[in-house]
SEZA-921396 format. One record per residue (C-alpha): residue number from 1; residue in one letter; x, y, z. Coordinates in nm, 2 decimals. Each point is the difference from the previous one (the first is absolute). Example, Ala and Ser with C-alpha at 12.3 -4.5 7.8 and 13.67 -1.06 7.14 Angstrom:
BEGIN
 resi resn      X      Y      Z
    1    A   1.23  -0.45   0.78
    2    S   0.14   0.34  -0.07
***
This chain:
BEGIN
 resi resn      X      Y      Z
    1    M  -1.19  -0.62  -0.81
    2    T   0.01   0.07   0.38
    3    S   0.08   0.35   0.11
    4    S   0.36  -0.07   0.11
    5    E   0.06  -0.19  -0.33
    6    V  -0.13   0.32  -0.16
    7    F   0.26   0.23   0.23
    8    K   0.31  -0.27  -0.05
    9    V  -0.09   0.10  -0.43
   10    E  -0.01   0.36   0.05
   11    E   0.29  -0.04   0.25
   12    L   0.19  -0.20  -0.29
   13    A  -0.11   0.26  -0.24
   14    Y   0.21   0.27   0.17
   15    E   0.36  -0.26   0.06
   16    L   0.01  -0.19  -0.34
   17    K   0.15   0.17  -0.25
   18    I  -0.10  -0.01  -0.36
   19    G   0.33  -0.15  -0.13
   20    D  -0.05  -0.30   0.24
   21    I  -0.35  -0.08  -0.24
   22    M   0.01   0.23  -0.33
   23    T   0.03  -0.26  -0.30
   24    R   0.44   0.05  -0.13
   25    Q   0.00  -0.22  -0.34
   26    V  -0.26   0.32  -0.14
   27    I  -0.04  -0.02  -0.35
   28    T   0.07   0.26  -0.16
   29    V   0.00   0.17  -0.42
   30    E   0.22   0.25  -0.15
   31    P  -0.20   0.33  -0.15
   32    Q   0.03  -0.09  -0.38
   33    A  -0.17  -0.33   0.09
   34    T  -0.34  -0.05  -0.22
   35    M  -0.30  -0.02   0.17
   36    R  -0.05  -0.34  -0.18
   37    Q   0.27  -0.12   0.19
   38    V  -0.10   0.13   0.31
   39    K  -0.37  -0.13  -0.09
   40    E   0.18  -0.36  -0.03
   41    I   0.21   0.05   0.34
   42    L  -0.29   0.07   0.22
   43    R  -0.21  -0.32  -0.18
   44    D   0.32  -0.21   0.05
   45    R   0.11   0.09   0.34
   46    R  -0.39   0.06   0.12
   47    I   0.11   0.29   0.13
   48    T  -0.22   0.34  -0.05
   49    G   0.28   0.23  -0.03
   50    T   0.37   0.06   0.04
   51    P   0.21   0.32   0.01
   52    V   0.17   0.17  -0.25
   53    T   0.41   0.01   0.00
   54    I   0.35   0.12  -0.15
   55    G   0.26  -0.22   0.18
   56    R  -0.14  -0.02   0.32
   57    Q  -0.14   0.41   0.02
   58    L  -0.40   0.02   0.01
   59    V  -0.09   0.17  -0.24
   60    G  -0.42  -0.11   0.02
   61    I  -0.25  -0.28   0.05
   62    V  -0.19  -0.14  -0.34
   63    S  -0.36  -0.16   0.17
   64    I  -0.23  -0.29  -0.16
   65    E  -0.22   0.33  -0.03
   66    D   0.24   0.19  -0.25
   67    V   0.05  -0.35  -0.18
   68    I  -0.40   0.05  -0.06
   69    V  -0.07   0.37  -0.12
   70    A   0.35  -0.12  -0.23
   71    M  -0.17  -0.26  -0.12
   72    E  -0.33   0.19  -0.04
   73    R   0.19   0.29  -0.22
   74    G   0.17  -0.26  -0.15
   75    W   0.32   0.13   0.14
   76    L   0.16  -0.29   0.08
   77    D   0.29   0.00  -0.22
   78    M   0.09   0.40   0.17
   79    P   0.33  -0.05   0.27
   80    V  -0.11  -0.02   0.35
   81    A   0.12   0.33   0.05
   82    Q  -0.31   0.12  -0.18
   83    C  -0.24  -0.12   0.25
   84    M   0.17  -0.05   0.26
   85    T  -0.10   0.16   0.37
   86    T   0.27   0.24   0.12
   87    R  -0.17   0.10   0.33
   88    L   0.18  -0.24   0.21
   89    H  -0.09  -0.10   0.32
   90    T   0.26  -0.14   0.18
   91    V   0.17  -0.10   0.36
   92    R   0.28  -0.09   0.14
   93    D   0.16  -0.35   0.08
   94    L   0.07   0.09   0.34
   95    D  -0.33   0.21   0.07
   96    T  -0.26  -0.21   0.19
   97    V  -0.29  -0.17  -0.08
   98    V  -0.22   0.25   0.15
   99    R   0.09   0.23  -0.24
  100    A  -0.03  -0.19  -0.28
  101    L  -0.38  -0.08   0.12
  102    N  -0.05   0.33  -0.01
  103    A   0.13   0.09  -0.36
  104    F  -0.18  -0.25  -0.12
  105    A  -0.35   0.17   0.23
  106    R   0.09   0.30  -0.17
  107    T   0.05  -0.08  -0.34
  108    G  -0.23  -0.27  -0.07
  109    V   0.33  -0.18  -0.21
  110    G   0.03  -0.39   0.00
  111    R   0.39   0.03  -0.01
  112    L   0.30   0.20   0.10
  113    P   0.37  -0.03  -0.10
  114    V   0.20   0.01   0.26
  115    L   0.29   0.18  -0.01
  116    D   0.33   0.02   0.26
  117    A   0.21   0.31   0.11
  118    N   0.16   0.03  -0.35
  119    E  -0.33   0.05  -0.15
  120    Q   0.06  -0.38  -0.22
  121    L  -0.25  -0.21  -0.05
  122    V   0.03  -0.34   0.24
  123    G  -0.36  -0.13   0.04
  124    I  -0.40   0.07  -0.07
  125    L  -0.22  -0.04   0.25
  126    T  -0.40  -0.10  -0.03
  127    K  -0.27  -0.04   0.31
  128    D   0.03  -0.37  -0.07
  129    D   0.39   0.01   0.12
  130    V  -0.12   0.22   0.28
  131    T  -0.33  -0.28   0.09
  132    R   0.29  -0.27  -0.04
  133    G   0.29   0.19   0.19
  134    V  -0.17   0.11   0.25
  135    L  -0.19  -0.41   0.09
  136    K   0.33  -0.12  -0.04
  137    A   0.18   0.30   0.24
  138    L  -0.33  -0.10   0.22
  139    Q   0.04  -0.37   0.02
  140    A   0.35   0.02   0.06
  141    A  -0.03   0.23   0.29
  142    Y  -0.26  -0.28   0.15
  143    H   0.26  -0.29   0.02
  144    E   0.20   0.25   0.15
  145    E  -0.24   0.03   0.23
  146    E  -0.06  -0.38   0.04
  147    V   0.33  -0.08   0.02
  148    R   0.06   0.25   0.29
  149    R  -0.31  -0.09   0.17
  150    Y   0.08  -0.39  -0.03
  151    R   0.35   0.08   0.15
  152    A  -0.08   0.22   0.30
  153    S  -0.33  -0.28   0.08
  154    H   0.26  -0.21  -0.01
  155    V   0.28   0.12   0.26
  156    F  -0.10  -0.19   0.32
  157    E   0.09  -0.31  -0.18
  158    D   0.27   0.06  -0.18
  159    M   0.17   0.17   0.31
  160    P  -0.07  -0.25   0.27
  161    S   0.15   0.10   0.39
  162    D  -0.24  -0.02   0.34
  163    H  -0.16   0.31  -0.06
  164    T   0.00   0.14  -0.34
  165    S  -0.16   0.36  -0.06
  166    V  -0.04   0.27  -0.18
  167    M   0.01   0.40   0.12
  168    L  -0.11   0.25  -0.14
  169    R   0.01   0.37   0.09
  170    Y  -0.15   0.36  -0.10
  171    D   0.08   0.30   0.12
  172    V  -0.34   0.24   0.04
  173    A   0.01   0.39   0.07
  174    V  -0.19   0.18   0.21
  175    N  -0.30   0.21  -0.17
  176    D   0.13  -0.11  -0.34
  177    F  -0.34  -0.09  -0.14
  178    G   0.10   0.03  -0.42
  179    S   0.26  -0.30   0.10
  180    A  -0.31  -0.17   0.28
  181    G  -0.03  -0.35  -0.16
  182    R   0.32  -0.08  -0.14
  183    A   0.14  -0.23   0.30
  184    S  -0.32  -0.24  -0.02
  185    S   0.00   0.05  -0.39
  186    Q   0.35  -0.17   0.03
  187    V  -0.15  -0.25   0.22
  188    K  -0.25  -0.09  -0.18
  189    H   0.20  -0.08  -0.33
  190    A   0.28  -0.12   0.20
  191    L  -0.25  -0.28   0.14
  192    Q  -0.14  -0.12  -0.31
  193    R   0.33  -0.01  -0.14
  194    L   0.12  -0.27   0.34
  195    G  -0.33  -0.21  -0.16
  196    I  -0.22   0.08   0.33
  197    D  -0.34  -0.05   0.01
  198    P  -0.22   0.22  -0.14
  199    R  -0.21   0.03   0.28
  200    V   0.28   0.05   0.22
  201    V   0.12   0.26  -0.26
  202    R  -0.27   0.21   0.02
  203    R  -0.04  -0.02   0.37
  204    M   0.35   0.09   0.02
  205    A  -0.01   0.32  -0.21
  206    I  -0.30   0.13   0.23
  207    A   0.18   0.01   0.27
  208    S   0.33   0.16  -0.08
  209    Y  -0.17   0.22  -0.19
  210    E  -0.21   0.07   0.36
  211    A   0.31   0.02   0.12
  212    E   0.18   0.24  -0.19
  213    M  -0.26   0.29   0.01
  214    N   0.04  -0.05   0.38
  215    L   0.39   0.10  -0.09
  216    V  -0.05   0.28  -0.25
  217    I  -0.34   0.16   0.18
  218    H   0.11  -0.04   0.39
  219    T   0.37  -0.02   0.06
  220    V   0.28   0.29   0.08
  221    S   0.28  -0.13  -0.26
  222    G  -0.10  -0.26  -0.17
  223    G   0.01  -0.40   0.10
  224    S   0.05  -0.33  -0.18
  225    I  -0.20  -0.32  -0.12
  226    I   0.25  -0.35  -0.01
  227    V  -0.22  -0.28  -0.13
  228    E   0.15  -0.37   0.05
  229    V  -0.06  -0.26  -0.24
  230    T   0.03  -0.38   0.15
  231    P  -0.18  -0.37  -0.11
  232    Q  -0.17   0.05   0.25
  233    F  -0.12   0.37   0.05
  234    V  -0.06   0.37  -0.11
  235    A   0.09   0.21   0.26
  236    L  -0.03   0.43   0.03
  237    L   0.21   0.23   0.20
  238    A  -0.08   0.37  -0.01
  239    A   0.19   0.19   0.25
  240    D   0.06   0.36   0.08
  241    G   0.19   0.24   0.23
  242    G  -0.28   0.15   0.14
  243    P  -0.21   0.18   0.13
  244    G  -0.15  -0.31   0.14
  245    I  -0.36  -0.09   0.11
  246    A  -0.17   0.12   0.36
  247    N  -0.22  -0.20  -0.01
  248    V   0.06  -0.36  -0.25
  249    Q  -0.29  -0.17   0.09
  250    R  -0.28   0.35  -0.06
  251    A   0.19   0.01  -0.35
  252    L  -0.10  -0.34  -0.08
  253    Q  -0.35   0.10   0.01
  254    P  -0.14  -0.02  -0.37
  255    G  -0.05   0.40  -0.09
  256    F   0.22   0.15   0.29
  257    S   0.26   0.27  -0.22
  258    T   0.27   0.22   0.11
  259    A   0.03   0.17  -0.34
  260    P  -0.03   0.35  -0.02
  261    D  -0.24   0.15  -0.21
  262    W   0.18   0.08  -0.33
  263    I   0.11  -0.38  -0.03
  264    R  -0.45  -0.08   0.03
  265    E  -0.06   0.22  -0.27
  266    M   0.27  -0.17  -0.24
  267    G  -0.23  -0.28   0.11
  268    F   0.25  -0.20   0.23
  269    G   0.03  -0.01   0.40
  270    A  -0.33  -0.22   0.01
  271    G   0.09  -0.16   0.25
  272    M  -0.06  -0.35  -0.14
  273    G   0.37  -0.08  -0.06
  274    L   0.10  -0.20   0.30
  275    S  -0.34  -0.21  -0.04
  276    N  -0.01  -0.12  -0.37
  277    I   0.41  -0.13   0.06
  278    R  -0.18  -0.18   0.27
  279    A  -0.29  -0.12  -0.21
  280    C   0.28  -0.12  -0.28
  281    T   0.27  -0.19   0.21
  282    D   0.01  -0.26   0.26
  283    E   0.12   0.14   0.25
  284    M   0.07   0.38   0.05
  285    N   0.24   0.21   0.32
  286    L   0.05   0.30   0.08
  287    N   0.24   0.17   0.26
  288    S   0.07   0.34   0.08
  289    R   0.09   0.25   0.26
  290    P  -0.01   0.39  -0.04
  291    G   0.34   0.10  -0.14
  292    R   0.12  -0.30  -0.07
  293    G  -0.18  -0.12  -0.35
  294    T  -0.20  -0.26  -0.04
  295    R   0.05  -0.36  -0.14
  296    L  -0.30  -0.16  -0.21
  297    T   0.02  -0.38  -0.11
  298    A  -0.24  -0.21  -0.18
  299    V   0.01  -0.35  -0.18
  300    V  -0.19  -0.19  -0.23
  301    Y   0.12  -0.33   0.03
  302    L   0.05  -0.24  -0.29
  303    R  -0.01  -0.33   0.17
  304    P  -0.20  -0.08   0.32
  305    P   0.23   0.08   0.31
  306    S   0.11  -0.24   0.15
  307    G   0.28  -0.01   0.30
  308    A   0.38   0.19  -0.07
  309    E  -0.15   0.00  -0.38
  310    G  -0.19   0.26   0.04
  311    N   0.11   0.25   0.19
  312    V   0.15   0.33  -0.11
  313    P   0.33   0.05   0.03
  314    N   0.13   0.28   0.19
  315    E   0.25   0.04  -0.25
  316    A  -0.29   0.19  -0.22
  317    A   0.05   0.22   0.18
  318    T   0.20   0.36   0.04
  319    D   0.04   0.32   0.27
  320    H  -0.18   0.20  -0.18
  321    G  -0.30   0.06   0.23
  322    G  -0.36  -0.08  -0.16
  323    L  -0.28   0.11  -0.16
  324    A  -0.20   0.31   0.06
  325    A  -0.40  -0.04   0.13
  326    D  -0.22  -0.04  -0.27
  327    A  -0.03   0.07  -0.41
***
């Protein structure tokens, strides 16, 4: 199982409700039933234990271990009430699966009676139920994701026009290191969903991350990242309204940085951001004016550019300015 699959399973454990995966058709016995009758029920139904109830009220649990003890001591004709376990570990139907997993680990029991808000028995949960339920939910989640990917990847075929594109915009706040990387992560997932070549996704994810970090580190009021996706190319625009770059050519040199020391101490501002963007894309342009902001554009072609088809349209631009000096 890959790390992403493990993460999804953990995520489902916090989302799934016990009521969604429990066994609802519960085999129960009454307190006056004999242990011999319980033995027959467990054998015929191929189960290892069952709740003891009066109506829908849970009063105990009787297990195969209890039956074995009764057989050894000659108690098979004794009522269940005298042999059952009354120290009960239960869960609620509206609890999440992770609560059940914690209960299994804490108590070591093999089954958990499930109660509703009125303390009435509504189901039974075993570890096998958890496994089946999570796998079923995981399969459904993958199916839904595949459907979403299919629909997204066919958007250009389903909506023919002279120029069809998908525009994605992300706002980036200055010095917000807690959220840094959010925009580039969403760019990556959006491109994956659109069915873009994984190699292109990786290149654009790196470029958008470097551009995002530049906005976080160097701008005075943040900026925006806009990604346009067409059948011909993926274009990135990073823009801000200031402070601009005094010497663009120097800013493009690897290792040049204007980041303050406190940024460097955090591990950012090494001056390689623009170099990384240029290395990861087919075309990169940087335009900046001191006090007027900076605009960076970068393109990765999905098809070899030829004539007008290869031109990145001007409508991908905004009036916000552009990217700051470096990452």
